[in-house]
N, C-alpha and C positions, 0 to 999 in steps of 0.2 A: 701471761700467761693466766688465757677464761677459769675462774672461779668455778669452779664445781655450784651449783641450783643450789640452793637450800631445800631439802627434801620437802615432797606435797604429798598432802592423802589425794591416793588416786581418785579418781571421780566416779570412784564403780554405778555412783543412778544416774550416769548420763550414758551409762551405753542395757539399753532391752534386745533382748531377741523374742522372736514371734514364734513361736516353731509352726504356727498354722500356715506361714509366707509360700508362699510359694520358692521365696532364695533362699536358697543354699545355706545354713548357721555362720556357716566359717566366715561366706559375706557379708553378712546382719553385721556379723561383731567387725568387719575387715572397717565397711564404712563409718560405724562404731567411732572408731581407732580412731581412722583418717579424718574427723570431726574433730576428736580431744585433739590431735598435735596439730592441724590445719589453724583452728580459736587458738594454740597456746594457751588450751587449759592447765597444759603442767608447760613447763620452759625447758627450752634443750635441753638437750645432758640429764632428761629427767631419766630414771630406772620405772620399769613396766615392768608389774607383777610377774613373779615364774606364771610357766603356762599350767604350772600343779594349782599353784592361789587361785588363776583367775577362776580356771576351770569348775573350782569346791564351792568360790563366792557362785559364777552362771550355773551350776547345775547342769555343765558340757563336758563335753568328754574333753580332753586330754588334747587327742590332730584337730578337734577341731579350733584349738587355740594355735596349736602349732603350724592349723595352716595358713590361719591369718594371720600372726606373727609372720611364716617364712614371708607370705607376699608383702609386706609390710617394710622387711626387709628388701626384698628384688626390686621394688621402685626407690629405692631409698629412702622409706619415713624413720627408718630404724638401724643403729645400726648393730651387728653379731657380734657380740667378745664372748670369746672362748671357758669355757665355764662361770660367766657369769648371765645375769640378766639382759638385754638389747635395751640399748638406752636409743633416747629423740633426736633424733637427727637436726642442729640446728639450719633451718633448710629459707630462706629468702622467704618475705612477703606474700612475694605472686599476687597475682588481681586481686583484691577487692571484692568480697563476696557481698558488702556492706551495699548501696548508691552512696556514692559524692556527695556532701552539700557544695559541692562546686560544681561548676556545668561542667562533663565530661571532654573532654578532647578531641576532635572532629575524629574519626576510622580515616588512612592514608585513603584516598581514591586512588582508584583501577592506573592503569600507562592510558595511554592515549588510546593504541591501539586497546585495550579493556575497554577504553569507553563505549570505540564503535565498536567494539563485542555485540556490547549492552543494548547498543543502543537500534541495531537493521534489526525489520520487520520479520515477522514470522504465521505463521499458520496453520495450525495442526487438527480442530478443530475439539470437540467436546465426540468419546460413543455416543454412542444412538442420533448423535443429527448429522445422519445420512443425510438427507435432502436441506440444501444442497451443493454438498460439499465440490471446491472442484478437483478433477482428477481423479475423484476415487471410484475405483473398480466396486465390484458385486464383490464383495467377503463368501453368500450366501451361496453363489456358486461357483466357488474354487473347491475344487473337489480334495478338500482334505482328506477322504477316508486314504486314495492313494496318496499321497502326500504321508501324510502321518507313518503311516508301513514301508516310504525311503527312507525316510528320515530313521525309522525305528530300523528297519539292515543294518542304511552304516553305522549305527552304534552298534549293533550288539559285533562287526566283523567288519571294523574299518579298523581295528590294529594300531600301533600305536604315531603310523602318520597322518592320524585326523586330531589327536589327541593333546597337539605340539604347537610351537612355534614355528610350522614350519612354509617349506612354499608360498613368502610371504605377498607376491603376486599375487596368487590363483592354484584352485586348484589344476594339476594338467589336467586331469579331462574333463575340468568344467570351462579350464580355460580353448579347448579344441570345440565343444559344444557351438561355442560361443561361437568361432573361430569356425564355422560350419556356419551352423543360422543365420550368421551375418551377410555369407558370402550367399548365399539365396536369399532371399527376406530380402535384405540393403542394396546389393550389389555393394560389398565392403569387400576392403580386400587386405587380408592381413593373414598373418601366423601367427598360432598360439601365443610365439613371444611375447607378440606385441600387446594382446592383453594384459592390462591388469584390474582385477578384482576390486572391489571398492564398499565399502558401507555405505553404498546411493550412489545418487550422484549430487550430491551438497560434498559430500565430500570429496568429491572430484575436482571437484572448483576449488574446495578450499586449500585443497594439495597441488596442483593448478598456477594458483594465482601464487601462494612463497615460490615454485617454483624457478615459474615462469617474468613475471614481473618484479619492478623497485620504486623504491617510492617515485612518486609522479611521473609515471609510464604514462600516458592515456590508454584508451578499451574503449575501442568502441560496441555497446551494447544496441540493441533492438529496443524500439522508445512505441509505443509502450515495452515491455520486457517484463522479464522473472527475477522476481526482486530477491532470491534464492542467491542466483546466483552476482547482480551484484553487490551482494554486503561483500562477501570472498576476497571479491577487488578494492567492491572501498574498504575491509578491512586490511591488506597489502597497500592497499595507501595509494591507488594509481587513482588517475583523472577517467570519469566516466566521462567520451562524449557520446551525442544520440545520434542513429538509426531512423529517421522515421519511421514507422507500417503505419500505416492503412490498410482498407478492405479494398479500397480503388486504385489506389497506385501501386503499391505493395512494398518494396522495404527500394526507401530511394537512394543510392548510394552512389552520392557525390566523393568524387576528388577528392580528398582526404588533403583540411590545412594543418594538423597533424598526424604527420604518421603513426599509424596506429601502434603497440605493440602486438595486443592483442583483436580478436575483433569475438565476440560470442554473437551466434545463432541459436535461433530455430527455425530450422528449414522446410522442415518434411509438418513443420503441425507449429506454427508460430505462435511462441504464447506468449500472452494469451486470446490471440482472436482464433489460433484458429485454424488462416492460413496458409497454404504453401508455395515456396517460391518458382520461380518463375525461370527457366533454365537459362534466361538473360541476363538475370541477377546471379546466379550461383557463378556465372562463365565474369559476371562482372566481377564477383564481389574475391575470386581466384586472383586475376587480376590486378589485383589492389592488393591483396595479399605477399603475390610478386612483387611488386612495384615498392613496394614499402616491407618486405622482410620482415612480413609477423606472422604470428602462431594466426591458429583460428582453430576457435572450441564449435566442434559440432554438437550442442545438444538435440538429441534424435527420439526424445523423453515420451512420446504419445504414439509415435509415425505409424505402428504399427497397422492403430485404428482410422481406417482410409476411408471413408460409404460411399466415396466418386470413382472408380475406379482402382487402378492398381497401386500400394503404398511406391514412391517413388523414390529413385535411387540416392544413397547418402550422397553429399557435393566431396567423401573422402572419397569413394570413386573415380571421381577425375582429377582425385590431388598424383602431380607428377615429380612434385618440389618437397613429399617430406615435413608440411607445417598445416597441416589437418588434425588435431587431437576429438577420435570420435570418444562421444558423451556419452555411455548410453542405462536403462534404469528397469530392471523389474517390477517393480512399484503397482505401475500400471499392468499389466501383461498377466501378475500373479496377486500381489497383497503389500503394501509398503509398508507395513511390519516388519516384511521380511529382512527388512536395508540390508541388501542388494543390487551393485550397479558392478558395470566397468568402466574403461577407460581402454580407446584403441592410437600407442601410441608409434609416433614414427621412431623405423628403429632404433638409431642413436642415441635416444632417451631412454627407449626401454630398459635398452641394455645397464642404464645405467639408476633405474627409479628405487632397487630392494634397500640401495642408504637414506634412501625418503622416504623409502616406507616402514623402515626400523629406528627413525630417529622420529617419525610422531605418530609409529604407532593403528596405520587404516590401515588395516591388514583383518578380512571377514573369516569369522568362524567359517574351520573348512570341514569340521563335518555339513552345515546346510551347504555349503559348497558341495559337496559330494551329493549328496540325494540333490538337488538342484542339477546337478549333471547328470544325475539319472532319470528326472523328469525329461530330460530337453531329451538323449540320447533313447531312451525307450518311447517318447510319439507324445507325453503324455501333456508338453506344452503345446505340441502344433494342435491336437484333437482343442484342447481345452482355449484357442485360439479362437479355430476354424467357431465354434460358440458362442464366446462371446459375441464374438460381430456379428453374428446371426442373432442374439442377443439385446445385444446395442445401436443394434440397427434400429429396431423395431421402438425400443423402449424413446434413440433422441427422436423417432415421428411423432411417436407418443408424447412428449413433451414438450414438441413447437404447436404441437394440433394445441392443451390445455392451453399454454399459452398466452400464442396468436387466441384464442376465446376467448378468456378468465382474461387477459391484460393487454386489450391491445391498445388500451388509451396511455397504459403509463409502457413498454414493454415493447422493446423492437429488437424484433431476433436478429440479430447474424449470422447470413452463408455459410455455413464452419466447414472444410470439407472435411477435417481429417480432426481429432481428442472425442474423450467422449468429456466434455467440457465446450459450453456453448458463451458466447455473451452475447447482455442485452442490455441496449444503449435503452436509457429512463427520459421519458423528454424534457424536456428542456422545465432546470427549476426545481426538480428532484435530488437531494443530495443522498451520493449514494456508499457515505461514510453511513447517513444518519439510520437508509432500510435498511444495511446492513449488521449495526445494532438493536432494530424495534427488531429486527428479522430472527438475530440471533436468544431475545427474551422467549420469542415464540418456538425453539427448538429447531431455525433453519437455520441452515452451513452455509451461508455464501459470503466469498467472497467483493471489496465492491474495487472495481474498473481503475478508481484513480492512482487507490496502494501502487498500480503499476511501471504509472506518469511518474519519474523525476527529475526534470530537468525542463521541460516545456509546459503547457498549460494543460491538466488534466482533459480527459473527456467522461463524463457519469454513470455510468453503468453498473454490472453488477455480471462476474466469472459466476458461471451454475454449472453444477457437472450433475449430471443425471443419469448415470450408466451405472449407480448403487440402490435406484430407488422401484420397484416393481408399480404394476400399473396403482394402485388407490395408494404407495404413500405419495406417487406422483402426483395425484389427482388433490391430496388433503396435503401433502406440499404446499405446489401451488397459496390452495386457501389459503395456505400461514403467511404467506408469501405478499397478497395480497392484503388480506390485514395490517401486514409489516410498512406498507405503501399506503394505507389508510391512513393508519397509527402519522406517518412522516406528513403529508398531508393537511393532518389536522380536516 
């Protein structure tokens, strides 16, 4: 039997309360008592003073003492006894609060998957650094007044259906609106039941990688290509093989040495080059996928903004075997922080996707989805898109004119056909990573083109977004970019 501890005087002088502090007196007392117990200033089994006695000593109300004692009992620091004062529980020592004399043992490292996750590239930029953030739309031109009214209306009259975890594949009204929009704008043939609303395109890639890939499966990806999608496939354990893409020859779709389990492409507006896949290449791609029994992910992240002719139909509209998964996002159409994207799945996959969504929690807030459905069906999105096409066409031409005039000896702009970004190829000998770092010091947000190459020798260049900058911002941004290049050149 454990001997009863020898009574020790209560260390009243270590307890202090500050009546001017915003923290409640009972919480101050609680923290002081925890420190006494954890430091073992009183040994386990010691009785605390009665609530009346401690209240009198500290000049506090008895209810303040009772509240602190009750919390300590709830958390297991004290044991309450009927008709007796509470006693200190014999707790394990737990983590030491003072530094050890010997070196601490290293923390356990993350899993292999965790290490892969932590090592993947990203590019988010900073607030205020809109010049020249790749893919950043113009937030100043978005009709936030209309959007605010739609969100407020749905919040006021949404009822319980918008505030629970219902409709995990997407709000029915939004799925219907997306299906109608995709058919008229992109030629995508689908029923609302095939649409899954996600928290952005990246969430779709992550979920699809887990659903469709086993470790060591082969994935075909464009080179240069979107590193966000590559990151999702890499973390899933896939082996990435490049599909070479360039301005002159397009997609080089040779017969596969290893049959791909999945093929990822950005055919409407290649990321980052901005070129469009020709019909012969689309048919060749579908033929390869048919022969190899491969899935195809068609990432249509920026196809709406096309400045020569009309937007081209999606590959999904040509698919007859149910293997193309169409992924879209509202980040470029509306604004990135909305965090809403979608997938169009083949019917047999769409019918079972609820289980995966429920497990991963990758479903978007219904309130925002309902507001977006109204934004589409009431015609606000089509009007906004029409207006932004006109604005971006003007900004695109101005950007090209200024860069060509000011940086003709350092940068050659690609003849991009679509998208709200453009590639600027750097003169031989200029390091794009050093330029991007020097630009960041001048609040210029560019992405080095070499970052988009993973398997082959990179091309030196910059991915430049022009859409978020008006004329004055563009001129100022180009001057600061010129200064950054000058710094690198010495």
